[in-house]
C-alpha positions in Angstrom: 24.1 41.8 11.6 26.7 43.6 9.5 28.2 40.2 8.4 24.7 39.1 7.2 24.3 42.3 5.1 27.8 41.8 3.6 26.9 38.2 2.9 23.7 39.1 1.1 25.4 41.9 -0.9 28.2 39.5 -2.0 25.8 36.8 -2.8 23.7 39.1 -5.0 26.8 40.3 -6.7 27.9 36.7 -7.3 24.5 35.9 -8.8 24.6 39.0 -11.1 28.2 38.3 -12.2 27.4 34.6 -12.8 24.4 35.7 -15.0 26.5 38.1 -16.9 29.1 35.4 -17.6 26.5 33.4 -19.3 24.6 36.1 -21.2 27.5 38.3 -22.2 28.0 38.2 -26.0 31.7 39.3 -25.9 34.1 36.5 -24.8 36.5 38.9 -23.0 33.6 40.5 -21.1 32.5 37.0 -20.0 36.0 36.3 -18.6 36.0 39.6 -16.8 32.6 38.9 -15.3 33.9 35.5 -14.2 36.7 37.4 -12.4 34.1 39.5 -10.5 32.2 36.3 -9.6 35.4 34.6 -8.3 36.2 37.7 -6.2 32.7 37.8 -4.8 33.1 34.1 -3.9 36.3 35.0 -2.0 34.3 37.7 -0.2 31.8 35.2 0.8 34.5 33.0 2.2 35.7 35.9 4.3 32.2 36.5 5.7 32.2 32.8 6.7 35.5 33.1 8.5 37.4 31.0 5.9 40.3 33.4 5.2 42.6 30.7 3.9 40.0 29.6 1.3 39.5 33.3 0.3 43.2 33.7 -0.2 43.4 30.5 -2.3 40.4 31.7 -4.3 42.1 35.0 -5.1 45.5 33.5 -5.8 44.6 30.4 -7.8 41.3 31.1 -9.5 41.1 34.9 -9.8 44.8 35.4 -10.4 45.8 32.3 -12.2 42.8 30.9 -14.1 41.5 34.3 -15.3 45.0 35.3 -16.4 45.4 32.1 -18.4 42.0 32.5 -20.0 42.8 36.1 -21.0 46.1 35.0 -22.4 44.4 32.3 -24.4 41.9 34.7 -25.8 44.3 37.4 -26.6 46.9 35.1 -28.1 44.4 33.6 -30.5 43.3 36.6 -32.6 40.1 34.9 -33.8 38.8 34.6 -30.3 39.7 38.1 -29.2 36.8 39.5 -31.3 34.5 36.5 -31.0 30.8 37.0 -30.4 28.8 34.4 -28.6 25.2 33.8 -29.7 22.7 32.6 -27.2 19.5 30.7 -28.1 16.3 30.8 -26.1 16.1 27.0 -25.7 19.4 27.1 -23.8 18.1 29.5 -21.3 15.1 27.3 -20.5 17.3 24.2 -20.1 19.7 26.2 -18.0 17.0 27.5 -15.7 15.6 24.0 -15.3 19.0 22.6 -14.6 19.7 25.4 -12.1 16.4 24.7 -10.2 17.1 21.0 -10.1 20.6 21.6 -8.8 19.3 24.0 -6.1 16.7 21.4 -5.1 19.3 18.7 -4.9 21.6 20.8 -2.7 18.8 21.8 -0.5 17.7 18.2 0.1 21.3 17.1 0.8 21.9 19.9 3.3 18.6 19.2 5.1 19.4 15.5 5.3 22.9 16.2 6.6 21.7 18.6 9.2 19.0 16.1 10.4 21.4 13.2 10.7 24.2 15.3 12.3 26.8 14.9 9.6 27.6 18.5 9.2 31.2 19.5 10.0 31.5 21.7 13.0 33.6 24.8 12.9 37.1 24.3 14.3 37.4 20.6 13.9 39.5 20.7 10.7 42.7 22.2 12.2 44.3 25.5 11.5 45.7 27.2 8.4 49.3 26.4 9.4 48.5 22.6 9.4 46.7 22.9 6.0 49.6 24.9 4.5 52.1 22.4 5.8 50.1 19.6 4.2 50.0 21.3 0.8 53.6 22.6 0.8 55.2 19.6 2.4 53.2 16.4 1.8 51.6 17.4 -1.5 54.5 19.3 -3.0 54.9 17.0 -6.0 51.2 17.3 -7.2 51.4 21.1 -6.5 54.5 21.5 -8.7 53.1 19.1 -11.4 50.1 21.4 -11.6 52.3 24.4 -12.2 54.2 22.6 -14.9 50.9 21.6 -16.5 49.7 25.3 -16.5 53.0 26.3 -18.0 52.6 23.7 -20.8 49.1 24.9 -21.5 50.3 28.5 -21.9 53.2 27.4 -24.2 50.7 25.3 -26.2 48.4 28.3 -26.6 51.4 30.4 -27.8 52.5 27.8 -30.3 48.9 27.3 -31.6 48.4 31.1 -32.0 51.7 31.7 -33.7 51.4 32.8 -37.3 53.1 30.3 -39.6 54.5 31.7 -42.9 53.8 29.4 -45.9 
């Protein structure tokens, strides 16, 4: 029962943070609300007994992506004080798209549960096997991703650098 209450609270905080990402007028505040949404997602993973996914969520997305986004915003002076304007037509389209996505996911989950194609817990292996796969067999793509993120950060610094005429 306590897990269900935590799941509902984290789900509601995720929905609120996601809404604030979209409607916030300040770009920095949108990124910070995105961080709250990503941490709430990690909390949901914990309530679903997926601790490894929660750790990856915190390390990669909340730690890495949010940091890169904040660096990008702060290094380009124009974006640090940028305001985002929202039109009313975008909200209607976004609401329709959200409802359509929800309906599509609901239909897919129901069909998968009726046909028995849902993955049962415990059939995917343990965290040690997954970590071994990522850090041994997939080491080259893992390192290529880190070099790509470094190149993106260097590119943001070069683009934001003030050039004297």
